C-alpha positions in Angstrom: -7.5 -29.2 -15.2 -5.6 -27.1 -17.8 -8.5 -25.2 -18.5 -9.0 -24.3 -14.9 -5.5 -23.4 -14.6 -6.0 -21.1 -17.5 -8.9 -19.5 -15.7 -6.9 -18.9 -12.6 -4.1 -17.6 -14.4 -6.4 -14.9 -16.0 -7.9 -13.9 -12.8 -4.8 -13.6 -10.8 -3.8 -10.1 -11.2 -7.5 -9.0 -10.0 -7.5 -11.4 -7.2 -4.2 -10.3 -5.7 -5.3 -6.7 -6.4 -8.5 -7.3 -4.0 -6.2 -9.4 -1.4 -3.6 -6.7 -1.2 -5.8 -3.9 -0.7 -7.7 -5.9 1.9 -4.7 -6.8 3.8 -2.1 -4.2 3.0 0.6 -7.1 2.8 2.1 -8.1 -0.2 3.1 -11.6 1.4 -0.5 -12.1 2.9 -2.2 -11.4 -0.2 0.0 -14.1 -2.1 -0.9 -16.5 0.3 -4.5 -15.9 0.0 -4.1 -16.2 -3.7 -2.2 -19.5 -3.0 -5.1 -20.7 -0.7 -7.7 -19.8 -3.3 -5.7 -21.6 -6.0 -5.8 -24.8 -4.0 -9.6 -24.5 -3.4 -10.1 -23.8 -6.8 -8.4 -27.1 -8.0 -10.9 -28.8 -5.7 -14.1 -26.8 -6.3 -17.0 -29.1 -7.6 -18.1 -28.1 -11.2 -21.8 -27.7 -10.0 -20.6 -25.0 -7.6 -18.8 -22.8 -10.3 -21.3 -21.3 -12.1 -19.1 -18.2 -12.8 -15.4 -18.9 -12.5 -14.8 -15.0 -11.8 -17.5 -14.5 -9.0 -16.4 -17.9 -7.4 -12.7 -16.8 -7.3 -13.5 -13.4 -6.0 -15.7 -14.9 -3.4 -13.1 -17.3 -2.0 -10.4 -14.4 -2.0 -12.6 -11.9 -0.4 -13.7 -14.6 2.6 -9.8 -15.7 3.0 -9.0 -12.1 3.2 -11.6 -11.2 5.7 -10.4 -14.2 8.0 -6.7 -13.1 7.6 -7.3 -9.5 8.5 -9.4 -10.4 11.4 -6.3 -12.2 12.8 -3.9 -9.3 11.7 -5.8 -6.6 13.3 -5.3 -8.3 16.6 -1.3 -8.3 15.9 -1.4 -4.7 14.9 -2.7 -3.4 18.1 0.6 -4.4 19.9 2.7 -3.2 16.7 5.5 -1.1 17.7 5.3 2.4 16.3 2.9 3.4 13.3 1.8 0.5 11.0 2.0 1.1 7.4 1.3 -1.5 4.2 4.0 -3.3 2.8 5.4 -1.3 -0.1 4.5 -2.7 -3.6 6.6 -1.5 -6.7 4.2 -0.8 -9.4 4.3 0.0 -13.0 2.6 3.3 -14.3 -0.6 2.4 -16.0 -2.1 5.4 -17.7 -5.2 3.4 -18.8 -5.9 2.2 -15.5 -9.3 3.9 -13.6 -8.7 6.9 -11.3 -10.2 4.7 -8.3 -8.2 1.7 -9.0 -4.9 3.7 -9.3 -5.6 5.7 -6.2 -6.6 2.9 -4.1 -3.0 1.7 -4.0 -1.7 5.0 -2.5 -0.3 4.4 1.1 -2.7 7.3 2.2 -5.6 5.4 1.1 -4.5 2.2 2.4 -3.8 3.6 5.9 -7.3 5.1 5.8 -9.0 1.7 5.2 -7.2 0.6 8.6 -10.1 2.5 10.6 -12.5 -0.1 8.7 -13.7 -3.5 10.3 -12.8 -6.4 7.9 -16.3 -6.7 6.3 -16.8 -3.2 5.9 -13.5 -3.1 4.2 -14.4 -5.7 1.8 -17.8 -4.0 1.3 -16.1 -0.6 0.6 -13.5 -2.0 -1.7 -15.7 -4.3 -3.9 -18.0 -1.4 -4.4 -16.0 1.7 -4.5 -13.3 0.4 -6.3 -14.0 -2.8 -7.8 -17.3 -1.8 -9.0 -19.5 -4.8 -7.8 -23.2 -4.5 -7.5 -24.7 -5.2 -4.1 -26.4 -8.4 -4.9 -23.0 -9.9 -5.9 -21.2 -8.3 -2.9 -23.9 -9.4 -0.5 -23.4 -12.9 -1.8 -19.7 -12.6 -1.3 -19.8 -11.3 2.3 -23.0 -13.3 3.2 -25.1 -10.3 4.3 -28.4 -8.9 2.8 -28.2 -6.1 0.2 -29.7 -3.9 2.7 -27.1 -4.6 5.3 -24.2 -4.1 2.7 -25.9 -0.5 2.1 -25.6 0.1 5.7 -22.0 -1.2 5.7 -20.9 0.9 2.9 -22.5 4.2 4.4 -20.9 3.6 7.5 -17.6 2.7 6.1 -17.8 6.0 3.9 -18.1 8.0 7.3 -15.1 6.4 8.8 -13.1 6.9 5.6 -13.8 10.7 5.7 -10.6 12.1 4.7 -10.3 13.1 1.1 -8.0 10.4 -1.3 -4.8 11.8 -2.2 -4.7 12.6 -5.7 -1.8 11.8 -8.1 0.3 14.5 -9.5 -0.9 15.4 -12.8 2.6 16.2 -14.0 5.0 13.0 -13.5 8.0 15.0 -14.7 7.3 17.6 -11.9 7.0 14.9 -9.2 10.4 13.2 -10.5 12.2 16.6 -10.4 11.0 17.2 -6.6 12.1 13.6 -5.7 15.6 14.3 -7.4 15.9 17.5 -5.3 15.1 16.0 -2.3 17.9 13.3 -2.8 20.4 16.0 -4.1 19.5 18.2 -1.1 19.7 15.1 1.4 23.1 14.0 0.0 24.7 17.5 0.3 23.0 18.4 3.8 21.1 21.3 2.2 18.4 22.4 4.8 17.3 25.2 2.8 16.9 23.1 -0.2 14.7 20.3 1.7 12.4 23.2 3.0 12.1 24.6 -0.4 10.3 21.5 -1.6 8.6 20.5 1.6 4.9 21.8 2.5 4.9 23.5 5.7 2.3 21.0 7.2 4.2 17.8 5.8 4.1 14.8 8.0 6.6 12.0 8.0 5.5 8.5 9.0 7.9 5.8 9.8 7.4 2.0 10.1 10.3 0.1 11.8 8.3 -2.1 13.8 10.7 -1.7 16.6 13.3 -3.5 14.5 15.6 -0.8 13.4 17.6 1.2 15.8 17.2 4.9 15.3 14.3 4.9 13.3 11.3 7.1 13.5 9.1 6.2 16.4 6.1 8.3 15.7 5.0 10.7 13.1 7.1 13.7 12.6 4.9 17.1 11.6 6.3 20.3 10.2 8.6 21.0 7.4 11.6 22.1 9.9 11.4 18.7 12.0 10.9 16.4 8.8 13.8 18.1 7.1 15.9 17.9 10.1 15.1 14.3 10.5 15.9 13.5 7.0 19.2 15.0 6.9 19.9 12.9 10.2 18.6 9.6 8.4 21.2 10.7 5.6 24.3 11.2 7.7 23.4 7.7 9.4 23.5 5.9 6.2 26.1 7.5 4.5 29.2 6.0 6.2 27.7 2.4 5.3 27.7 3.2 1.7 24.1 3.7 0.9 22.8 3.0 -2.7 19.4 5.0 -3.9 17.4 3.8 -6.5 14.1 5.4 -7.8 11.1 3.5 -8.1 7.4 3.8 -8.4 5.9 2.5 -5.2 2.1 1.7 -4.7 1.7 4.2 -7.6 3.7 7.1 -6.3 7.2 8.4 -6.8 9.7 6.5 -4.4 13.1 5.7 -3.4 14.3 2.2 -2.4 17.7 2.7 -0.2 20.3 -0.2 -0.3 23.0 -0.6 2.1 25.9 -3.2 1.5 23.8 -4.1 -1.4 20.8 -5.2 0.9 17.6 -3.5 0.8 17.3 -1.0 3.8 14.3 1.0 3.6 11.7 2.5 1.0 10.6 6.1 1.1 7.3 6.8 -0.5 6.3 10.4 -1.6 2.7 12.0 -1.6 3.1 15.3 -3.7 0.4 17.8 -4.0 0.3 21.4 -5.2 4.1 21.4 -6.2 5.2 20.4 -2.6 6.2 17.1 -0.9 3.0 16.6 1.4 3.6 13.3 3.2 6.6 10.9 3.5 6.0 7.2 4.5 9.5 5.7 5.4 9.3 1.9 5.8 12.4 0.1 7.1 11.1 -3.0 9.0 12.8 -5.7 7.3 9.9 -7.9 7.4 8.0 -5.6 4.9 10.7 -5.2 2.5 11.2 -8.9 1.1 9.3 -7.9 -1.8 11.1 -5.3 -3.0 13.5 -5.7 -5.9 17.0 -6.7 -5.0 19.8 -4.0 -6.0 20.4 -4.3 -9.7 24.1 -5.5 -10.7 
C-alpha cells in the first residue's frame, strides 16, 4: 500500500490538471481526485498494468460523469458562468499548450463541448495522449475519437488567448488599473483598456449589484469599474495581486474576507478582457488575506 500511495502522490498533480480543465471547478476537481484515490486503493493488481494510464482513465471517466450533471445545473445558473479561479505559480518551463489551457478564455470556450468531446480534445490537444490510449479511456473507437476531436475543434473555433510576452508590462498595466480605480480616474482607465474590451461578471445571483451580463466597450467597462471601486471603498477593501489561472489578477478582500477575484487578459499592450468572479461559492479555494 505505501508503494501505491507513492505512485498516486506522484500522479496527483497531473490528475488534478485533467480534472480541473474538464470541470472548471477546483472543488469538483479535488473531489474527483479523491474518488480516484479511493478506487486506486481497491483496484486489483491484475487490472493495473500501467498506473499512469489507469489513474488517468479513472479521473477522466469520473470527470465526464460529473460534468454531465454539472451542465444541467449550469443551464439554470444566474448570469454568466465562469470557472472557479485557481491561483497558480508562474512556470517558465511549462509547455505553452498546458499553460494556455488554464486561461479563463480557454476554459470558457470548452463549455461549448459535450463531456466526451471535451475529454478527447483535452487529452489529445493539451496532454498529448495518442488516439489508442484516448479510445480506451473514453470507451470509443479510434475513428470515433478522431471524429469527436474534429468536431470539437470546429466548436472551439476562437483563437486561444496568448500570454503577454512581457510580464513586467502586464504588471504595470494591472498596477495602473488599480491606481486609476482607487483615484476615480476615468481617463486613466480608458488609456489602458482596449476599445472592444469585454467585462464578464460571475456572481451567481448571490451578490447584490454585481454585473448581471457582459459589458462591452471601454467607456462602459471603465464606468463599471469605477462604480465597483466606489461601492467597495467604504467597506475598507484590501487588494492583493496574484497570478490566477496563469494570468495577472487581483483578489479583493472586504473586512478580511475574500470578496472577489479579477482576472486580466492582456494583449497588444491593452487590457482586452476582464473576468470578475464574486460568487462566494467559487472563492473558497483562494488564499486568505495574509496577516
